[in-house]
C-alpha positions as CSV (number, residue, x, y, z in Angstrom):
1,M,56.7,190.1,-22.4
2,D,58.5,192.6,-20.1
3,N,55.3,193.2,-18.2
4,F,54.7,189.4,-17.8
5,F,58.1,189.0,-16.2
6,R,57.6,192.0,-14.0
7,V,54.4,190.6,-12.6
8,L,55.9,187.2,-12.0
9,E,58.9,188.9,-10.2
10,I,56.5,190.9,-8.0
11,M,54.7,187.7,-7.1
12,L,57.9,185.9,-6.1
13,S,59.1,188.9,-4.2
14,T,55.7,189.1,-2.3
15,Y,56.1,185.5,-1.3
16,M,59.6,186.2,0.2
17,L,58.3,189.4,1.8
18,Y,55.6,187.4,3.6
19,F,58.3,185.5,5.6
20,G,60.2,188.7,6.2
21,I,57.1,190.4,7.7
22,I,56.3,187.5,9.9
23,A,60.0,187.3,11.1
24,I,59.6,190.8,12.6
25,G,57.4,189.2,15.3
26,V,60.6,187.9,16.9
27,F,61.3,191.4,18.3
28,L,57.9,191.7,20.0
29,K,57.2,190.6,23.5
30,N,55.2,187.5,24.2
31,K,53.1,186.4,27.1
32,K,55.2,184.1,29.3
33,I,53.9,180.6,30.0
34,Q,52.9,180.4,33.7
35,K,54.6,177.9,35.9
36,S,52.4,175.2,37.4
37,D,52.6,173.0,40.5
38,V,50.3,170.4,39.0
39,K,52.4,167.5,37.7
40,R,51.0,165.7,34.7
41,R,51.9,162.2,33.6
42,F,54.0,161.9,30.4
43,A,54.8,159.0,28.1
44,I,58.0,159.6,26.2
45,L,58.1,157.9,22.8
46,V,61.5,157.3,21.1
47,P,61.4,155.7,17.6
48,A,64.7,153.9,17.0
49,R,66.3,152.2,14.0
50,N,69.9,150.9,14.6
51,E,70.8,153.7,17.1
52,E,73.2,151.7,19.4
53,R,75.8,154.4,19.2
54,V,73.7,157.4,20.4
55,I,70.6,156.2,22.2
56,R,72.2,155.7,25.6
57,N,73.0,159.4,26.1
58,L,69.4,160.2,25.2
59,L,68.0,157.8,27.7
60,I,70.4,159.1,30.4
61,S,69.3,162.7,29.7
62,L,65.6,161.6,29.9
63,K,66.1,159.6,33.1
64,N,67.8,162.7,34.8
65,Q,65.0,165.2,34.2
66,N,64.2,167.7,36.9
67,Y,60.7,166.2,37.2
68,D,59.0,163.7,39.5
69,K,60.3,160.3,38.2
70,R,57.0,158.7,39.1
71,K,55.2,161.0,36.6
72,Y,56.8,159.9,33.4
73,D,57.9,156.7,31.6
74,I,60.2,156.1,28.6
75,F,59.1,153.9,25.7
76,V,61.5,153.0,23.0
77,L,59.9,151.9,19.7
78,P,62.5,149.9,17.9
79,N,61.8,149.1,14.2
80,N,63.9,147.2,11.7
81,C,66.9,147.1,14.1
82,T,69.8,144.8,13.4
83,D,72.2,146.1,16.0
84,E,72.4,146.4,19.8
85,T,69.7,149.1,20.3
86,E,67.3,146.9,22.2
87,K,70.1,145.5,24.4
88,I,71.1,149.0,25.4
89,C,67.5,149.8,26.2
90,N,67.2,146.8,28.4
91,I,70.4,147.7,30.3
92,E,69.0,151.2,30.8
93,E,65.8,149.6,32.1
94,V,63.3,151.5,29.9
95,N,60.2,150.1,28.3
96,I,60.4,148.6,24.8
97,M,57.4,148.5,22.5
98,K,57.8,146.1,19.5
99,F,55.3,145.7,16.6
100,E,54.8,142.9,14.2
101,E,53.4,145.2,11.5
102,K,55.5,146.4,8.6
103,I,57.2,149.7,9.4
104,T,58.7,151.9,6.7
105,S,59.0,155.3,8.5
106,K,58.9,157.1,11.8
107,G,55.3,158.1,11.1
108,D,54.4,154.4,10.8
109,V,55.8,153.4,14.2
110,L,54.3,156.4,16.0
111,K,50.9,155.6,14.4
112,L,51.1,152.1,15.8
113,A,52.2,153.4,19.2
114,F,49.3,155.8,19.5
115,S,46.9,153.0,18.6
116,K,47.7,151.7,22.1
117,I,46.3,154.9,23.8
118,N,43.6,153.0,25.7
119,D,45.9,150.1,26.6
120,E,49.5,150.8,27.5
121,F,49.0,154.5,27.5
122,K,45.7,154.8,29.3
123,N,47.2,156.5,32.4
124,Y,49.1,159.3,30.7
125,D,48.0,162.9,30.1
126,S,50.4,163.7,27.3
127,F,53.2,162.4,25.0
128,L,56.7,163.7,24.3
129,I,58.4,162.6,21.1
130,F,62.2,162.5,20.6
131,D,64.6,161.1,18.0
132,S,67.2,158.6,19.2
133,D,70.2,160.8,18.5
134,N,68.9,163.6,20.7
135,V,70.0,164.7,24.2
136,V,67.5,166.6,26.3
137,H,67.8,169.6,28.7
138,P,67.0,168.6,32.3
139,D,64.0,171.1,32.4
140,F,62.3,169.9,29.2
141,I,59.5,167.9,30.8
142,S,58.9,170.6,33.4
143,K,58.6,173.3,30.7
144,M,56.2,171.1,28.7
145,N,54.2,170.4,31.8
146,D,53.7,174.2,32.2
147,A,52.6,174.3,28.5
148,Y,50.1,171.5,29.0
149,N,48.7,173.1,32.1
150,S,48.3,176.4,30.2
151,G,45.8,174.7,28.0
152,Y,47.8,173.7,24.9
153,K,47.2,170.4,23.2
154,V,50.3,170.5,21.0
155,A,53.7,172.1,21.5
156,Q,57.1,172.3,20.0
157,G,60.3,172.8,21.9
158,Y,63.5,174.6,21.0
159,R,65.6,172.5,18.6
160,D,69.3,173.1,19.2
161,S,72.3,171.3,17.8
162,K,74.8,169.1,19.6
163,N,77.4,169.2,16.8
164,P,77.2,172.6,15.0
165,S,80.9,173.0,14.5
166,D,81.8,169.5,13.0
167,T,81.5,170.3,9.3
168,W,80.1,173.1,7.2
169,I,77.0,170.9,6.6
170,S,76.3,170.4,10.3
171,N,76.9,174.1,10.8
172,T,74.4,175.2,8.1
173,H,71.8,172.7,9.3
174,S,72.2,174.1,12.8
175,L,71.7,177.6,11.5
176,Y,68.6,176.4,9.6
177,Y,67.1,175.2,12.9
178,W,68.1,178.3,14.8
179,L,66.4,180.3,12.1
180,Q,63.3,178.2,12.5
181,N,63.3,178.6,16.2
182,F,63.4,182.4,16.1
183,F,62.1,183.8,12.8
184,F,59.5,181.1,12.3
185,N,58.3,179.7,15.7
186,K,59.1,182.5,18.2
187,A,58.0,185.2,15.8
188,R,54.6,183.4,15.3
189,M,54.2,182.9,19.0
190,N,54.9,186.5,19.7
191,L,52.3,187.4,17.2
192,G,49.8,185.1,18.9
193,K,49.8,182.6,16.1
194,S,50.5,178.9,15.8
195,C,54.1,177.7,15.2
196,F,55.4,174.8,13.1
197,L,56.3,171.3,14.4
198,N,59.8,170.1,13.3
199,G,60.1,166.5,14.1
200,T,61.5,166.1,17.6
201,G,61.1,167.7,21.0
202,M,57.3,167.7,20.5
203,M,54.4,167.4,22.9
204,I,51.1,165.9,21.8
205,S,48.3,165.7,24.4
206,R,46.2,162.6,25.0
207,E,43.1,164.8,24.3
208,F,44.4,165.7,20.9
209,I,45.0,162.0,20.0
210,E,41.6,161.0,21.3
211,E,39.9,163.7,19.3
212,N,41.8,163.5,16.1
213,G,43.9,160.3,16.1
214,Y,47.4,160.2,14.8
215,N,46.6,159.8,11.1
216,V,49.7,160.7,9.0
217,F,50.3,159.4,5.5
218,T,53.4,161.3,4.3
219,I,57.1,160.8,4.9
220,T,57.2,164.1,6.8
221,E,54.9,163.4,9.8
222,D,55.8,166.7,11.5
223,I,54.9,168.9,8.6
224,E,51.7,166.9,8.0
225,L,50.7,167.2,11.6
226,T,51.3,171.0,11.4
227,V,48.9,171.2,8.5
228,Q,46.3,169.1,10.3
229,C,46.5,171.3,13.4
230,A,45.9,174.4,11.2
231,I,42.9,172.8,9.5
232,K,41.5,171.6,12.9
233,N,42.1,175.0,14.6
234,V,44.6,173.6,17.1
235,K,47.2,176.1,18.0
236,I,50.8,174.8,18.4
237,L,52.8,176.5,21.1
238,F,56.5,177.2,20.9
239,V,58.2,176.5,24.2
240,E,61.6,178.2,24.0
241,D,62.9,176.9,27.3
242,A,62.2,173.2,26.4
243,I,65.5,172.4,24.6
244,T,66.4,169.4,22.6
245,Y,70.0,169.0,21.2
246,D,69.8,167.2,17.9
247,E,72.6,165.6,15.8
248,Q,73.0,167.3,12.4
249,P,74.3,165.5,9.2
250,L,78.0,165.6,8.6
251,K,78.1,164.9,4.9
252,F,76.4,166.7,2.0
253,G,75.0,163.3,0.7
254,D,73.1,162.7,4.0
255,S,71.9,166.3,4.0
256,Y,70.7,166.0,0.4
257,K,68.8,162.7,1.3
258,Q,67.2,164.3,4.4
259,R,66.1,167.4,2.6
260,K,64.8,165.5,-0.4
261,R,62.5,163.7,2.1
262,W,61.3,167.0,3.5
263,S,60.5,168.5,0.1
264,K,58.7,165.4,-1.1
265,G,56.7,165.3,2.2
266,M,55.6,168.9,1.6
267,L,54.5,168.0,-1.9
268,E,52.6,165.0,-0.6
269,C,50.9,167.3,2.0
270,L,50.0,169.7,-0.8
271,K,48.4,166.9,-2.8
272,I,46.4,165.5,0.2
273,Y,45.3,168.7,1.9
274,N,45.0,171.3,-1.0
275,K,41.2,171.1,-1.0
276,D,40.9,171.6,2.8
277,I,43.3,174.5,2.6
278,S,41.8,176.2,-0.4
279,K,38.3,176.1,1.2
280,R,39.5,177.9,4.4
281,V,42.6,179.8,3.3
282,L,41.1,183.2,3.8
283,K,39.2,182.3,7.0
284,K,42.2,181.8,9.3
285,F,45.9,182.9,9.3
286,E,47.2,179.5,10.3
287,I,45.6,177.8,7.3
288,L,47.1,180.4,4.9
289,D,50.5,180.0,6.8
290,A,50.4,176.2,6.4
291,G,49.6,176.5,2.7
292,I,52.5,178.9,2.1
293,L,54.8,176.5,3.9
294,I,54.0,173.4,1.8
295,I,54.1,175.2,-1.5
296,S,57.7,176.4,-0.8
297,P,59.3,173.6,-3.0
298,I,57.1,174.7,-5.9
299,M,57.9,178.4,-5.4
300,Q,61.6,177.8,-5.5
301,I,61.3,175.8,-8.7
302,V,59.1,178.6,-10.3
303,G,61.7,181.2,-9.1
304,T,64.6,179.2,-10.6
305,L,62.9,178.7,-13.9
306,F,61.9,182.3,-14.0
307,Y,65.5,183.5,-13.6
308,I,66.8,180.9,-16.1
309,V,64.3,182.0,-18.8
310,Y,64.7,185.6,-17.9
311,G,68.5,185.4,-18.3
312,I,68.3,183.5,-21.6
313,L,65.8,186.0,-23.1
314,G,68.1,188.8,-21.9
315,I,71.1,187.3,-23.7
316,M,69.0,186.9,-26.8
317,E,68.2,190.6,-26.4
318,K,64.5,189.9,-26.2
319,L,64.3,191.7,-22.9
320,N,65.8,195.0,-21.7
321,I,67.9,193.9,-18.6
322,N,70.1,196.1,-16.5
323,Y,72.7,193.5,-15.6
324,S,74.7,195.8,-13.3
325,S,71.7,196.3,-11.1
326,K,71.0,192.6,-11.0
327,L,74.6,191.9,-10.0
328,I,74.3,194.5,-7.2
329,Y,71.1,192.8,-6.1
330,I,72.9,189.4,-5.8
331,V,75.8,190.8,-3.8
332,V,73.5,192.7,-1.5
333,S,71.3,189.6,-1.0
334,Y,74.4,187.5,-0.1
335,L,75.6,190.1,2.4
336,A,72.1,190.3,3.9
337,M,72.1,186.6,4.4
338,I,75.5,186.9,6.2
339,V,74.0,189.6,8.5
340,V,70.9,187.5,9.2
341,S,72.9,184.4,9.9
342,S,75.1,186.3,12.3
343,I,72.0,187.6,14.1
344,I,70.6,184.1,14.3
345,T,73.8,182.9,15.8
346,K,73.8,185.5,18.5
347,F,70.1,184.8,19.3
348,A,71.1,181.1,19.7
349,K,73.7,182.1,22.2
350,K,76.5,180.8,20.0
351,E,79.9,182.4,19.1
352,I,80.1,183.8,15.6
353,R,83.7,182.8,15.3
354,K,83.0,179.1,15.9
355,N,80.1,179.1,13.3
356,I,81.7,181.2,10.6
357,K,81.7,178.3,8.1
358,G,77.9,178.0,8.4
359,I,77.4,181.8,8.3
360,L,79.4,182.2,5.1
361,L,78.1,179.1,3.4
362,L,74.4,179.2,4.3
363,P,73.5,180.7,0.9
364,V,75.2,177.6,-0.7
365,F,73.0,175.4,1.6
366,I,69.9,177.3,0.5
367,F,70.6,177.2,-3.2
368,S,71.5,173.5,-3.0
369,W,67.8,173.0,-2.4
370,I,67.1,173.8,-6.0
371,P,68.1,170.3,-7.4
372,I,66.6,168.7,-4.4
373,N,63.2,170.3,-5.1
374,F,63.4,169.4,-8.8
375,E,64.1,165.8,-8.0
376,A,61.3,165.8,-5.4
377,V,58.8,167.0,-8.1
378,L,60.0,164.7,-10.8
379,K,60.5,161.5,-8.7
380,K,57.3,159.6,-8.2
381,Q,58.2,158.3,-4.8
382,V,60.9,159.1,-2.2
383,K,61.4,156.4,0.4
384,W,62.1,157.2,4.0
385,E,65.7,156.4,4.6
386,S,67.5,156.4,7.9
387,I,70.7,158.5,8.4
388,E,73.5,157.1,10.5
389,H,74.1,158.8,13.8
390,S,77.5,158.6,15.4
391,R,78.2,161.7,17.5
392,I,78.3,160.5,21.1
393,I,77.8,163.7,23.0
394,S,76.4,163.9,26.6
395,I,73.8,166.4,27.7
396,E,76.4,168.0,29.9
397,N,78.7,168.7,26.9
398,A,75.8,169.9,24.7
399,M,74.6,172.3,27.4
400,E,78.1,173.5,28.2
401,K,78.5,175.0,24.8
402,R,75.3,177.0,25.2
403,E,75.8,178.0,28.8
404,I,79.4,179.2,28.4
405,T,78.3,181.5,25.6
406,A,75.3,182.8,27.6
407,L,77.5,183.4,30.7
408,S,80.1,185.3,28.7
409,E,77.4,187.6,27.3
410,V,76.1,188.3,30.8
411,S,79.7,189.0,32.0
412,N,80.2,191.4,29.1
413,K,77.0,193.3,29.9
414,K,78.2,193.6,33.6
415,L,81.6,195.0,32.4
416,L,79.9,197.5,30.2
417,K,77.7,198.7,33.1
418,I,80.8,199.0,35.4
419,S,82.7,201.0,32.8
């Protein structure tokens, strides 16, 4: 029995080691995206459900892009709204696309919008997708235009946070996305591989939609589209300078609800695409990578059950366990997560002092995924549920937090050189 548990422990450790090895790519140099003078036409799509508090700041940030105003249009896609969302969109003079069909998720409304590609969208080269609670850096469209002109059909921008310091939940969510930006997406880009889509700040070209459609069936359309791109050999580019500031949940309940949807969506992807992945898993890295991504809820459950059974058998003296070495391993793992979180915070040009709650409590955030994954597996269906957004933060305020930190780092380097 000892040998069985050793083999299982090696398998779980190898799974974790995989992500660690890929993360090393963040320290490599990548080929810069070339700037282009050719200006493409973009349609900006904004799904919205009762977003009257936050959508105006998003629209203002989009209308003030450093890009030819004749080359892009904003389309808000209201669904199941019972508030003043549409009224605000009319005041801001943006396009509104309404649908009569039943809409239960963000994926549904985007699917309906893309069905108009030869009608309302016939004059656009590419599409940009944002959530209503976002605010967007003034150079976003310009950077995505460069990505498009570099030959990429799908791209993901840098997902930053507009409210990292509000609560420990918003702080740990922010750290989670900063980790994705660097150790998942930038690392893969530096290695010449495809990155992951994560819901907002995305570019999808007209060519991709015409060739493949927008056929998503799960409640996590971004993860599903990532898997589809891997299967169809479409490389997703990470555009680090195309920045979106996203609102993070303030309460644990909202965080739990959101992450349960993510986990269930991964399991749905596993069910739908397991045959396609298993047939090609050894033929291309991106397919293997996508497969490893969507089995993560299962792997955490297996790991949890392993350590529970392992501990019980140890207490019953069925296994020879060195508890002091296990305790040291737990302490070292926690300290390692603190170090990694601090590195991520510096990479994100944030102050460690202002993000200390998230840095210290990120392990709690990670381990709280255990009951989430168990519920996602056991629950037959998880409905897409909207999360209330209330943080009214302008793009200027969101950028100020990032730019002040970046400027202070430059000043410190200059002082070091002088000294």
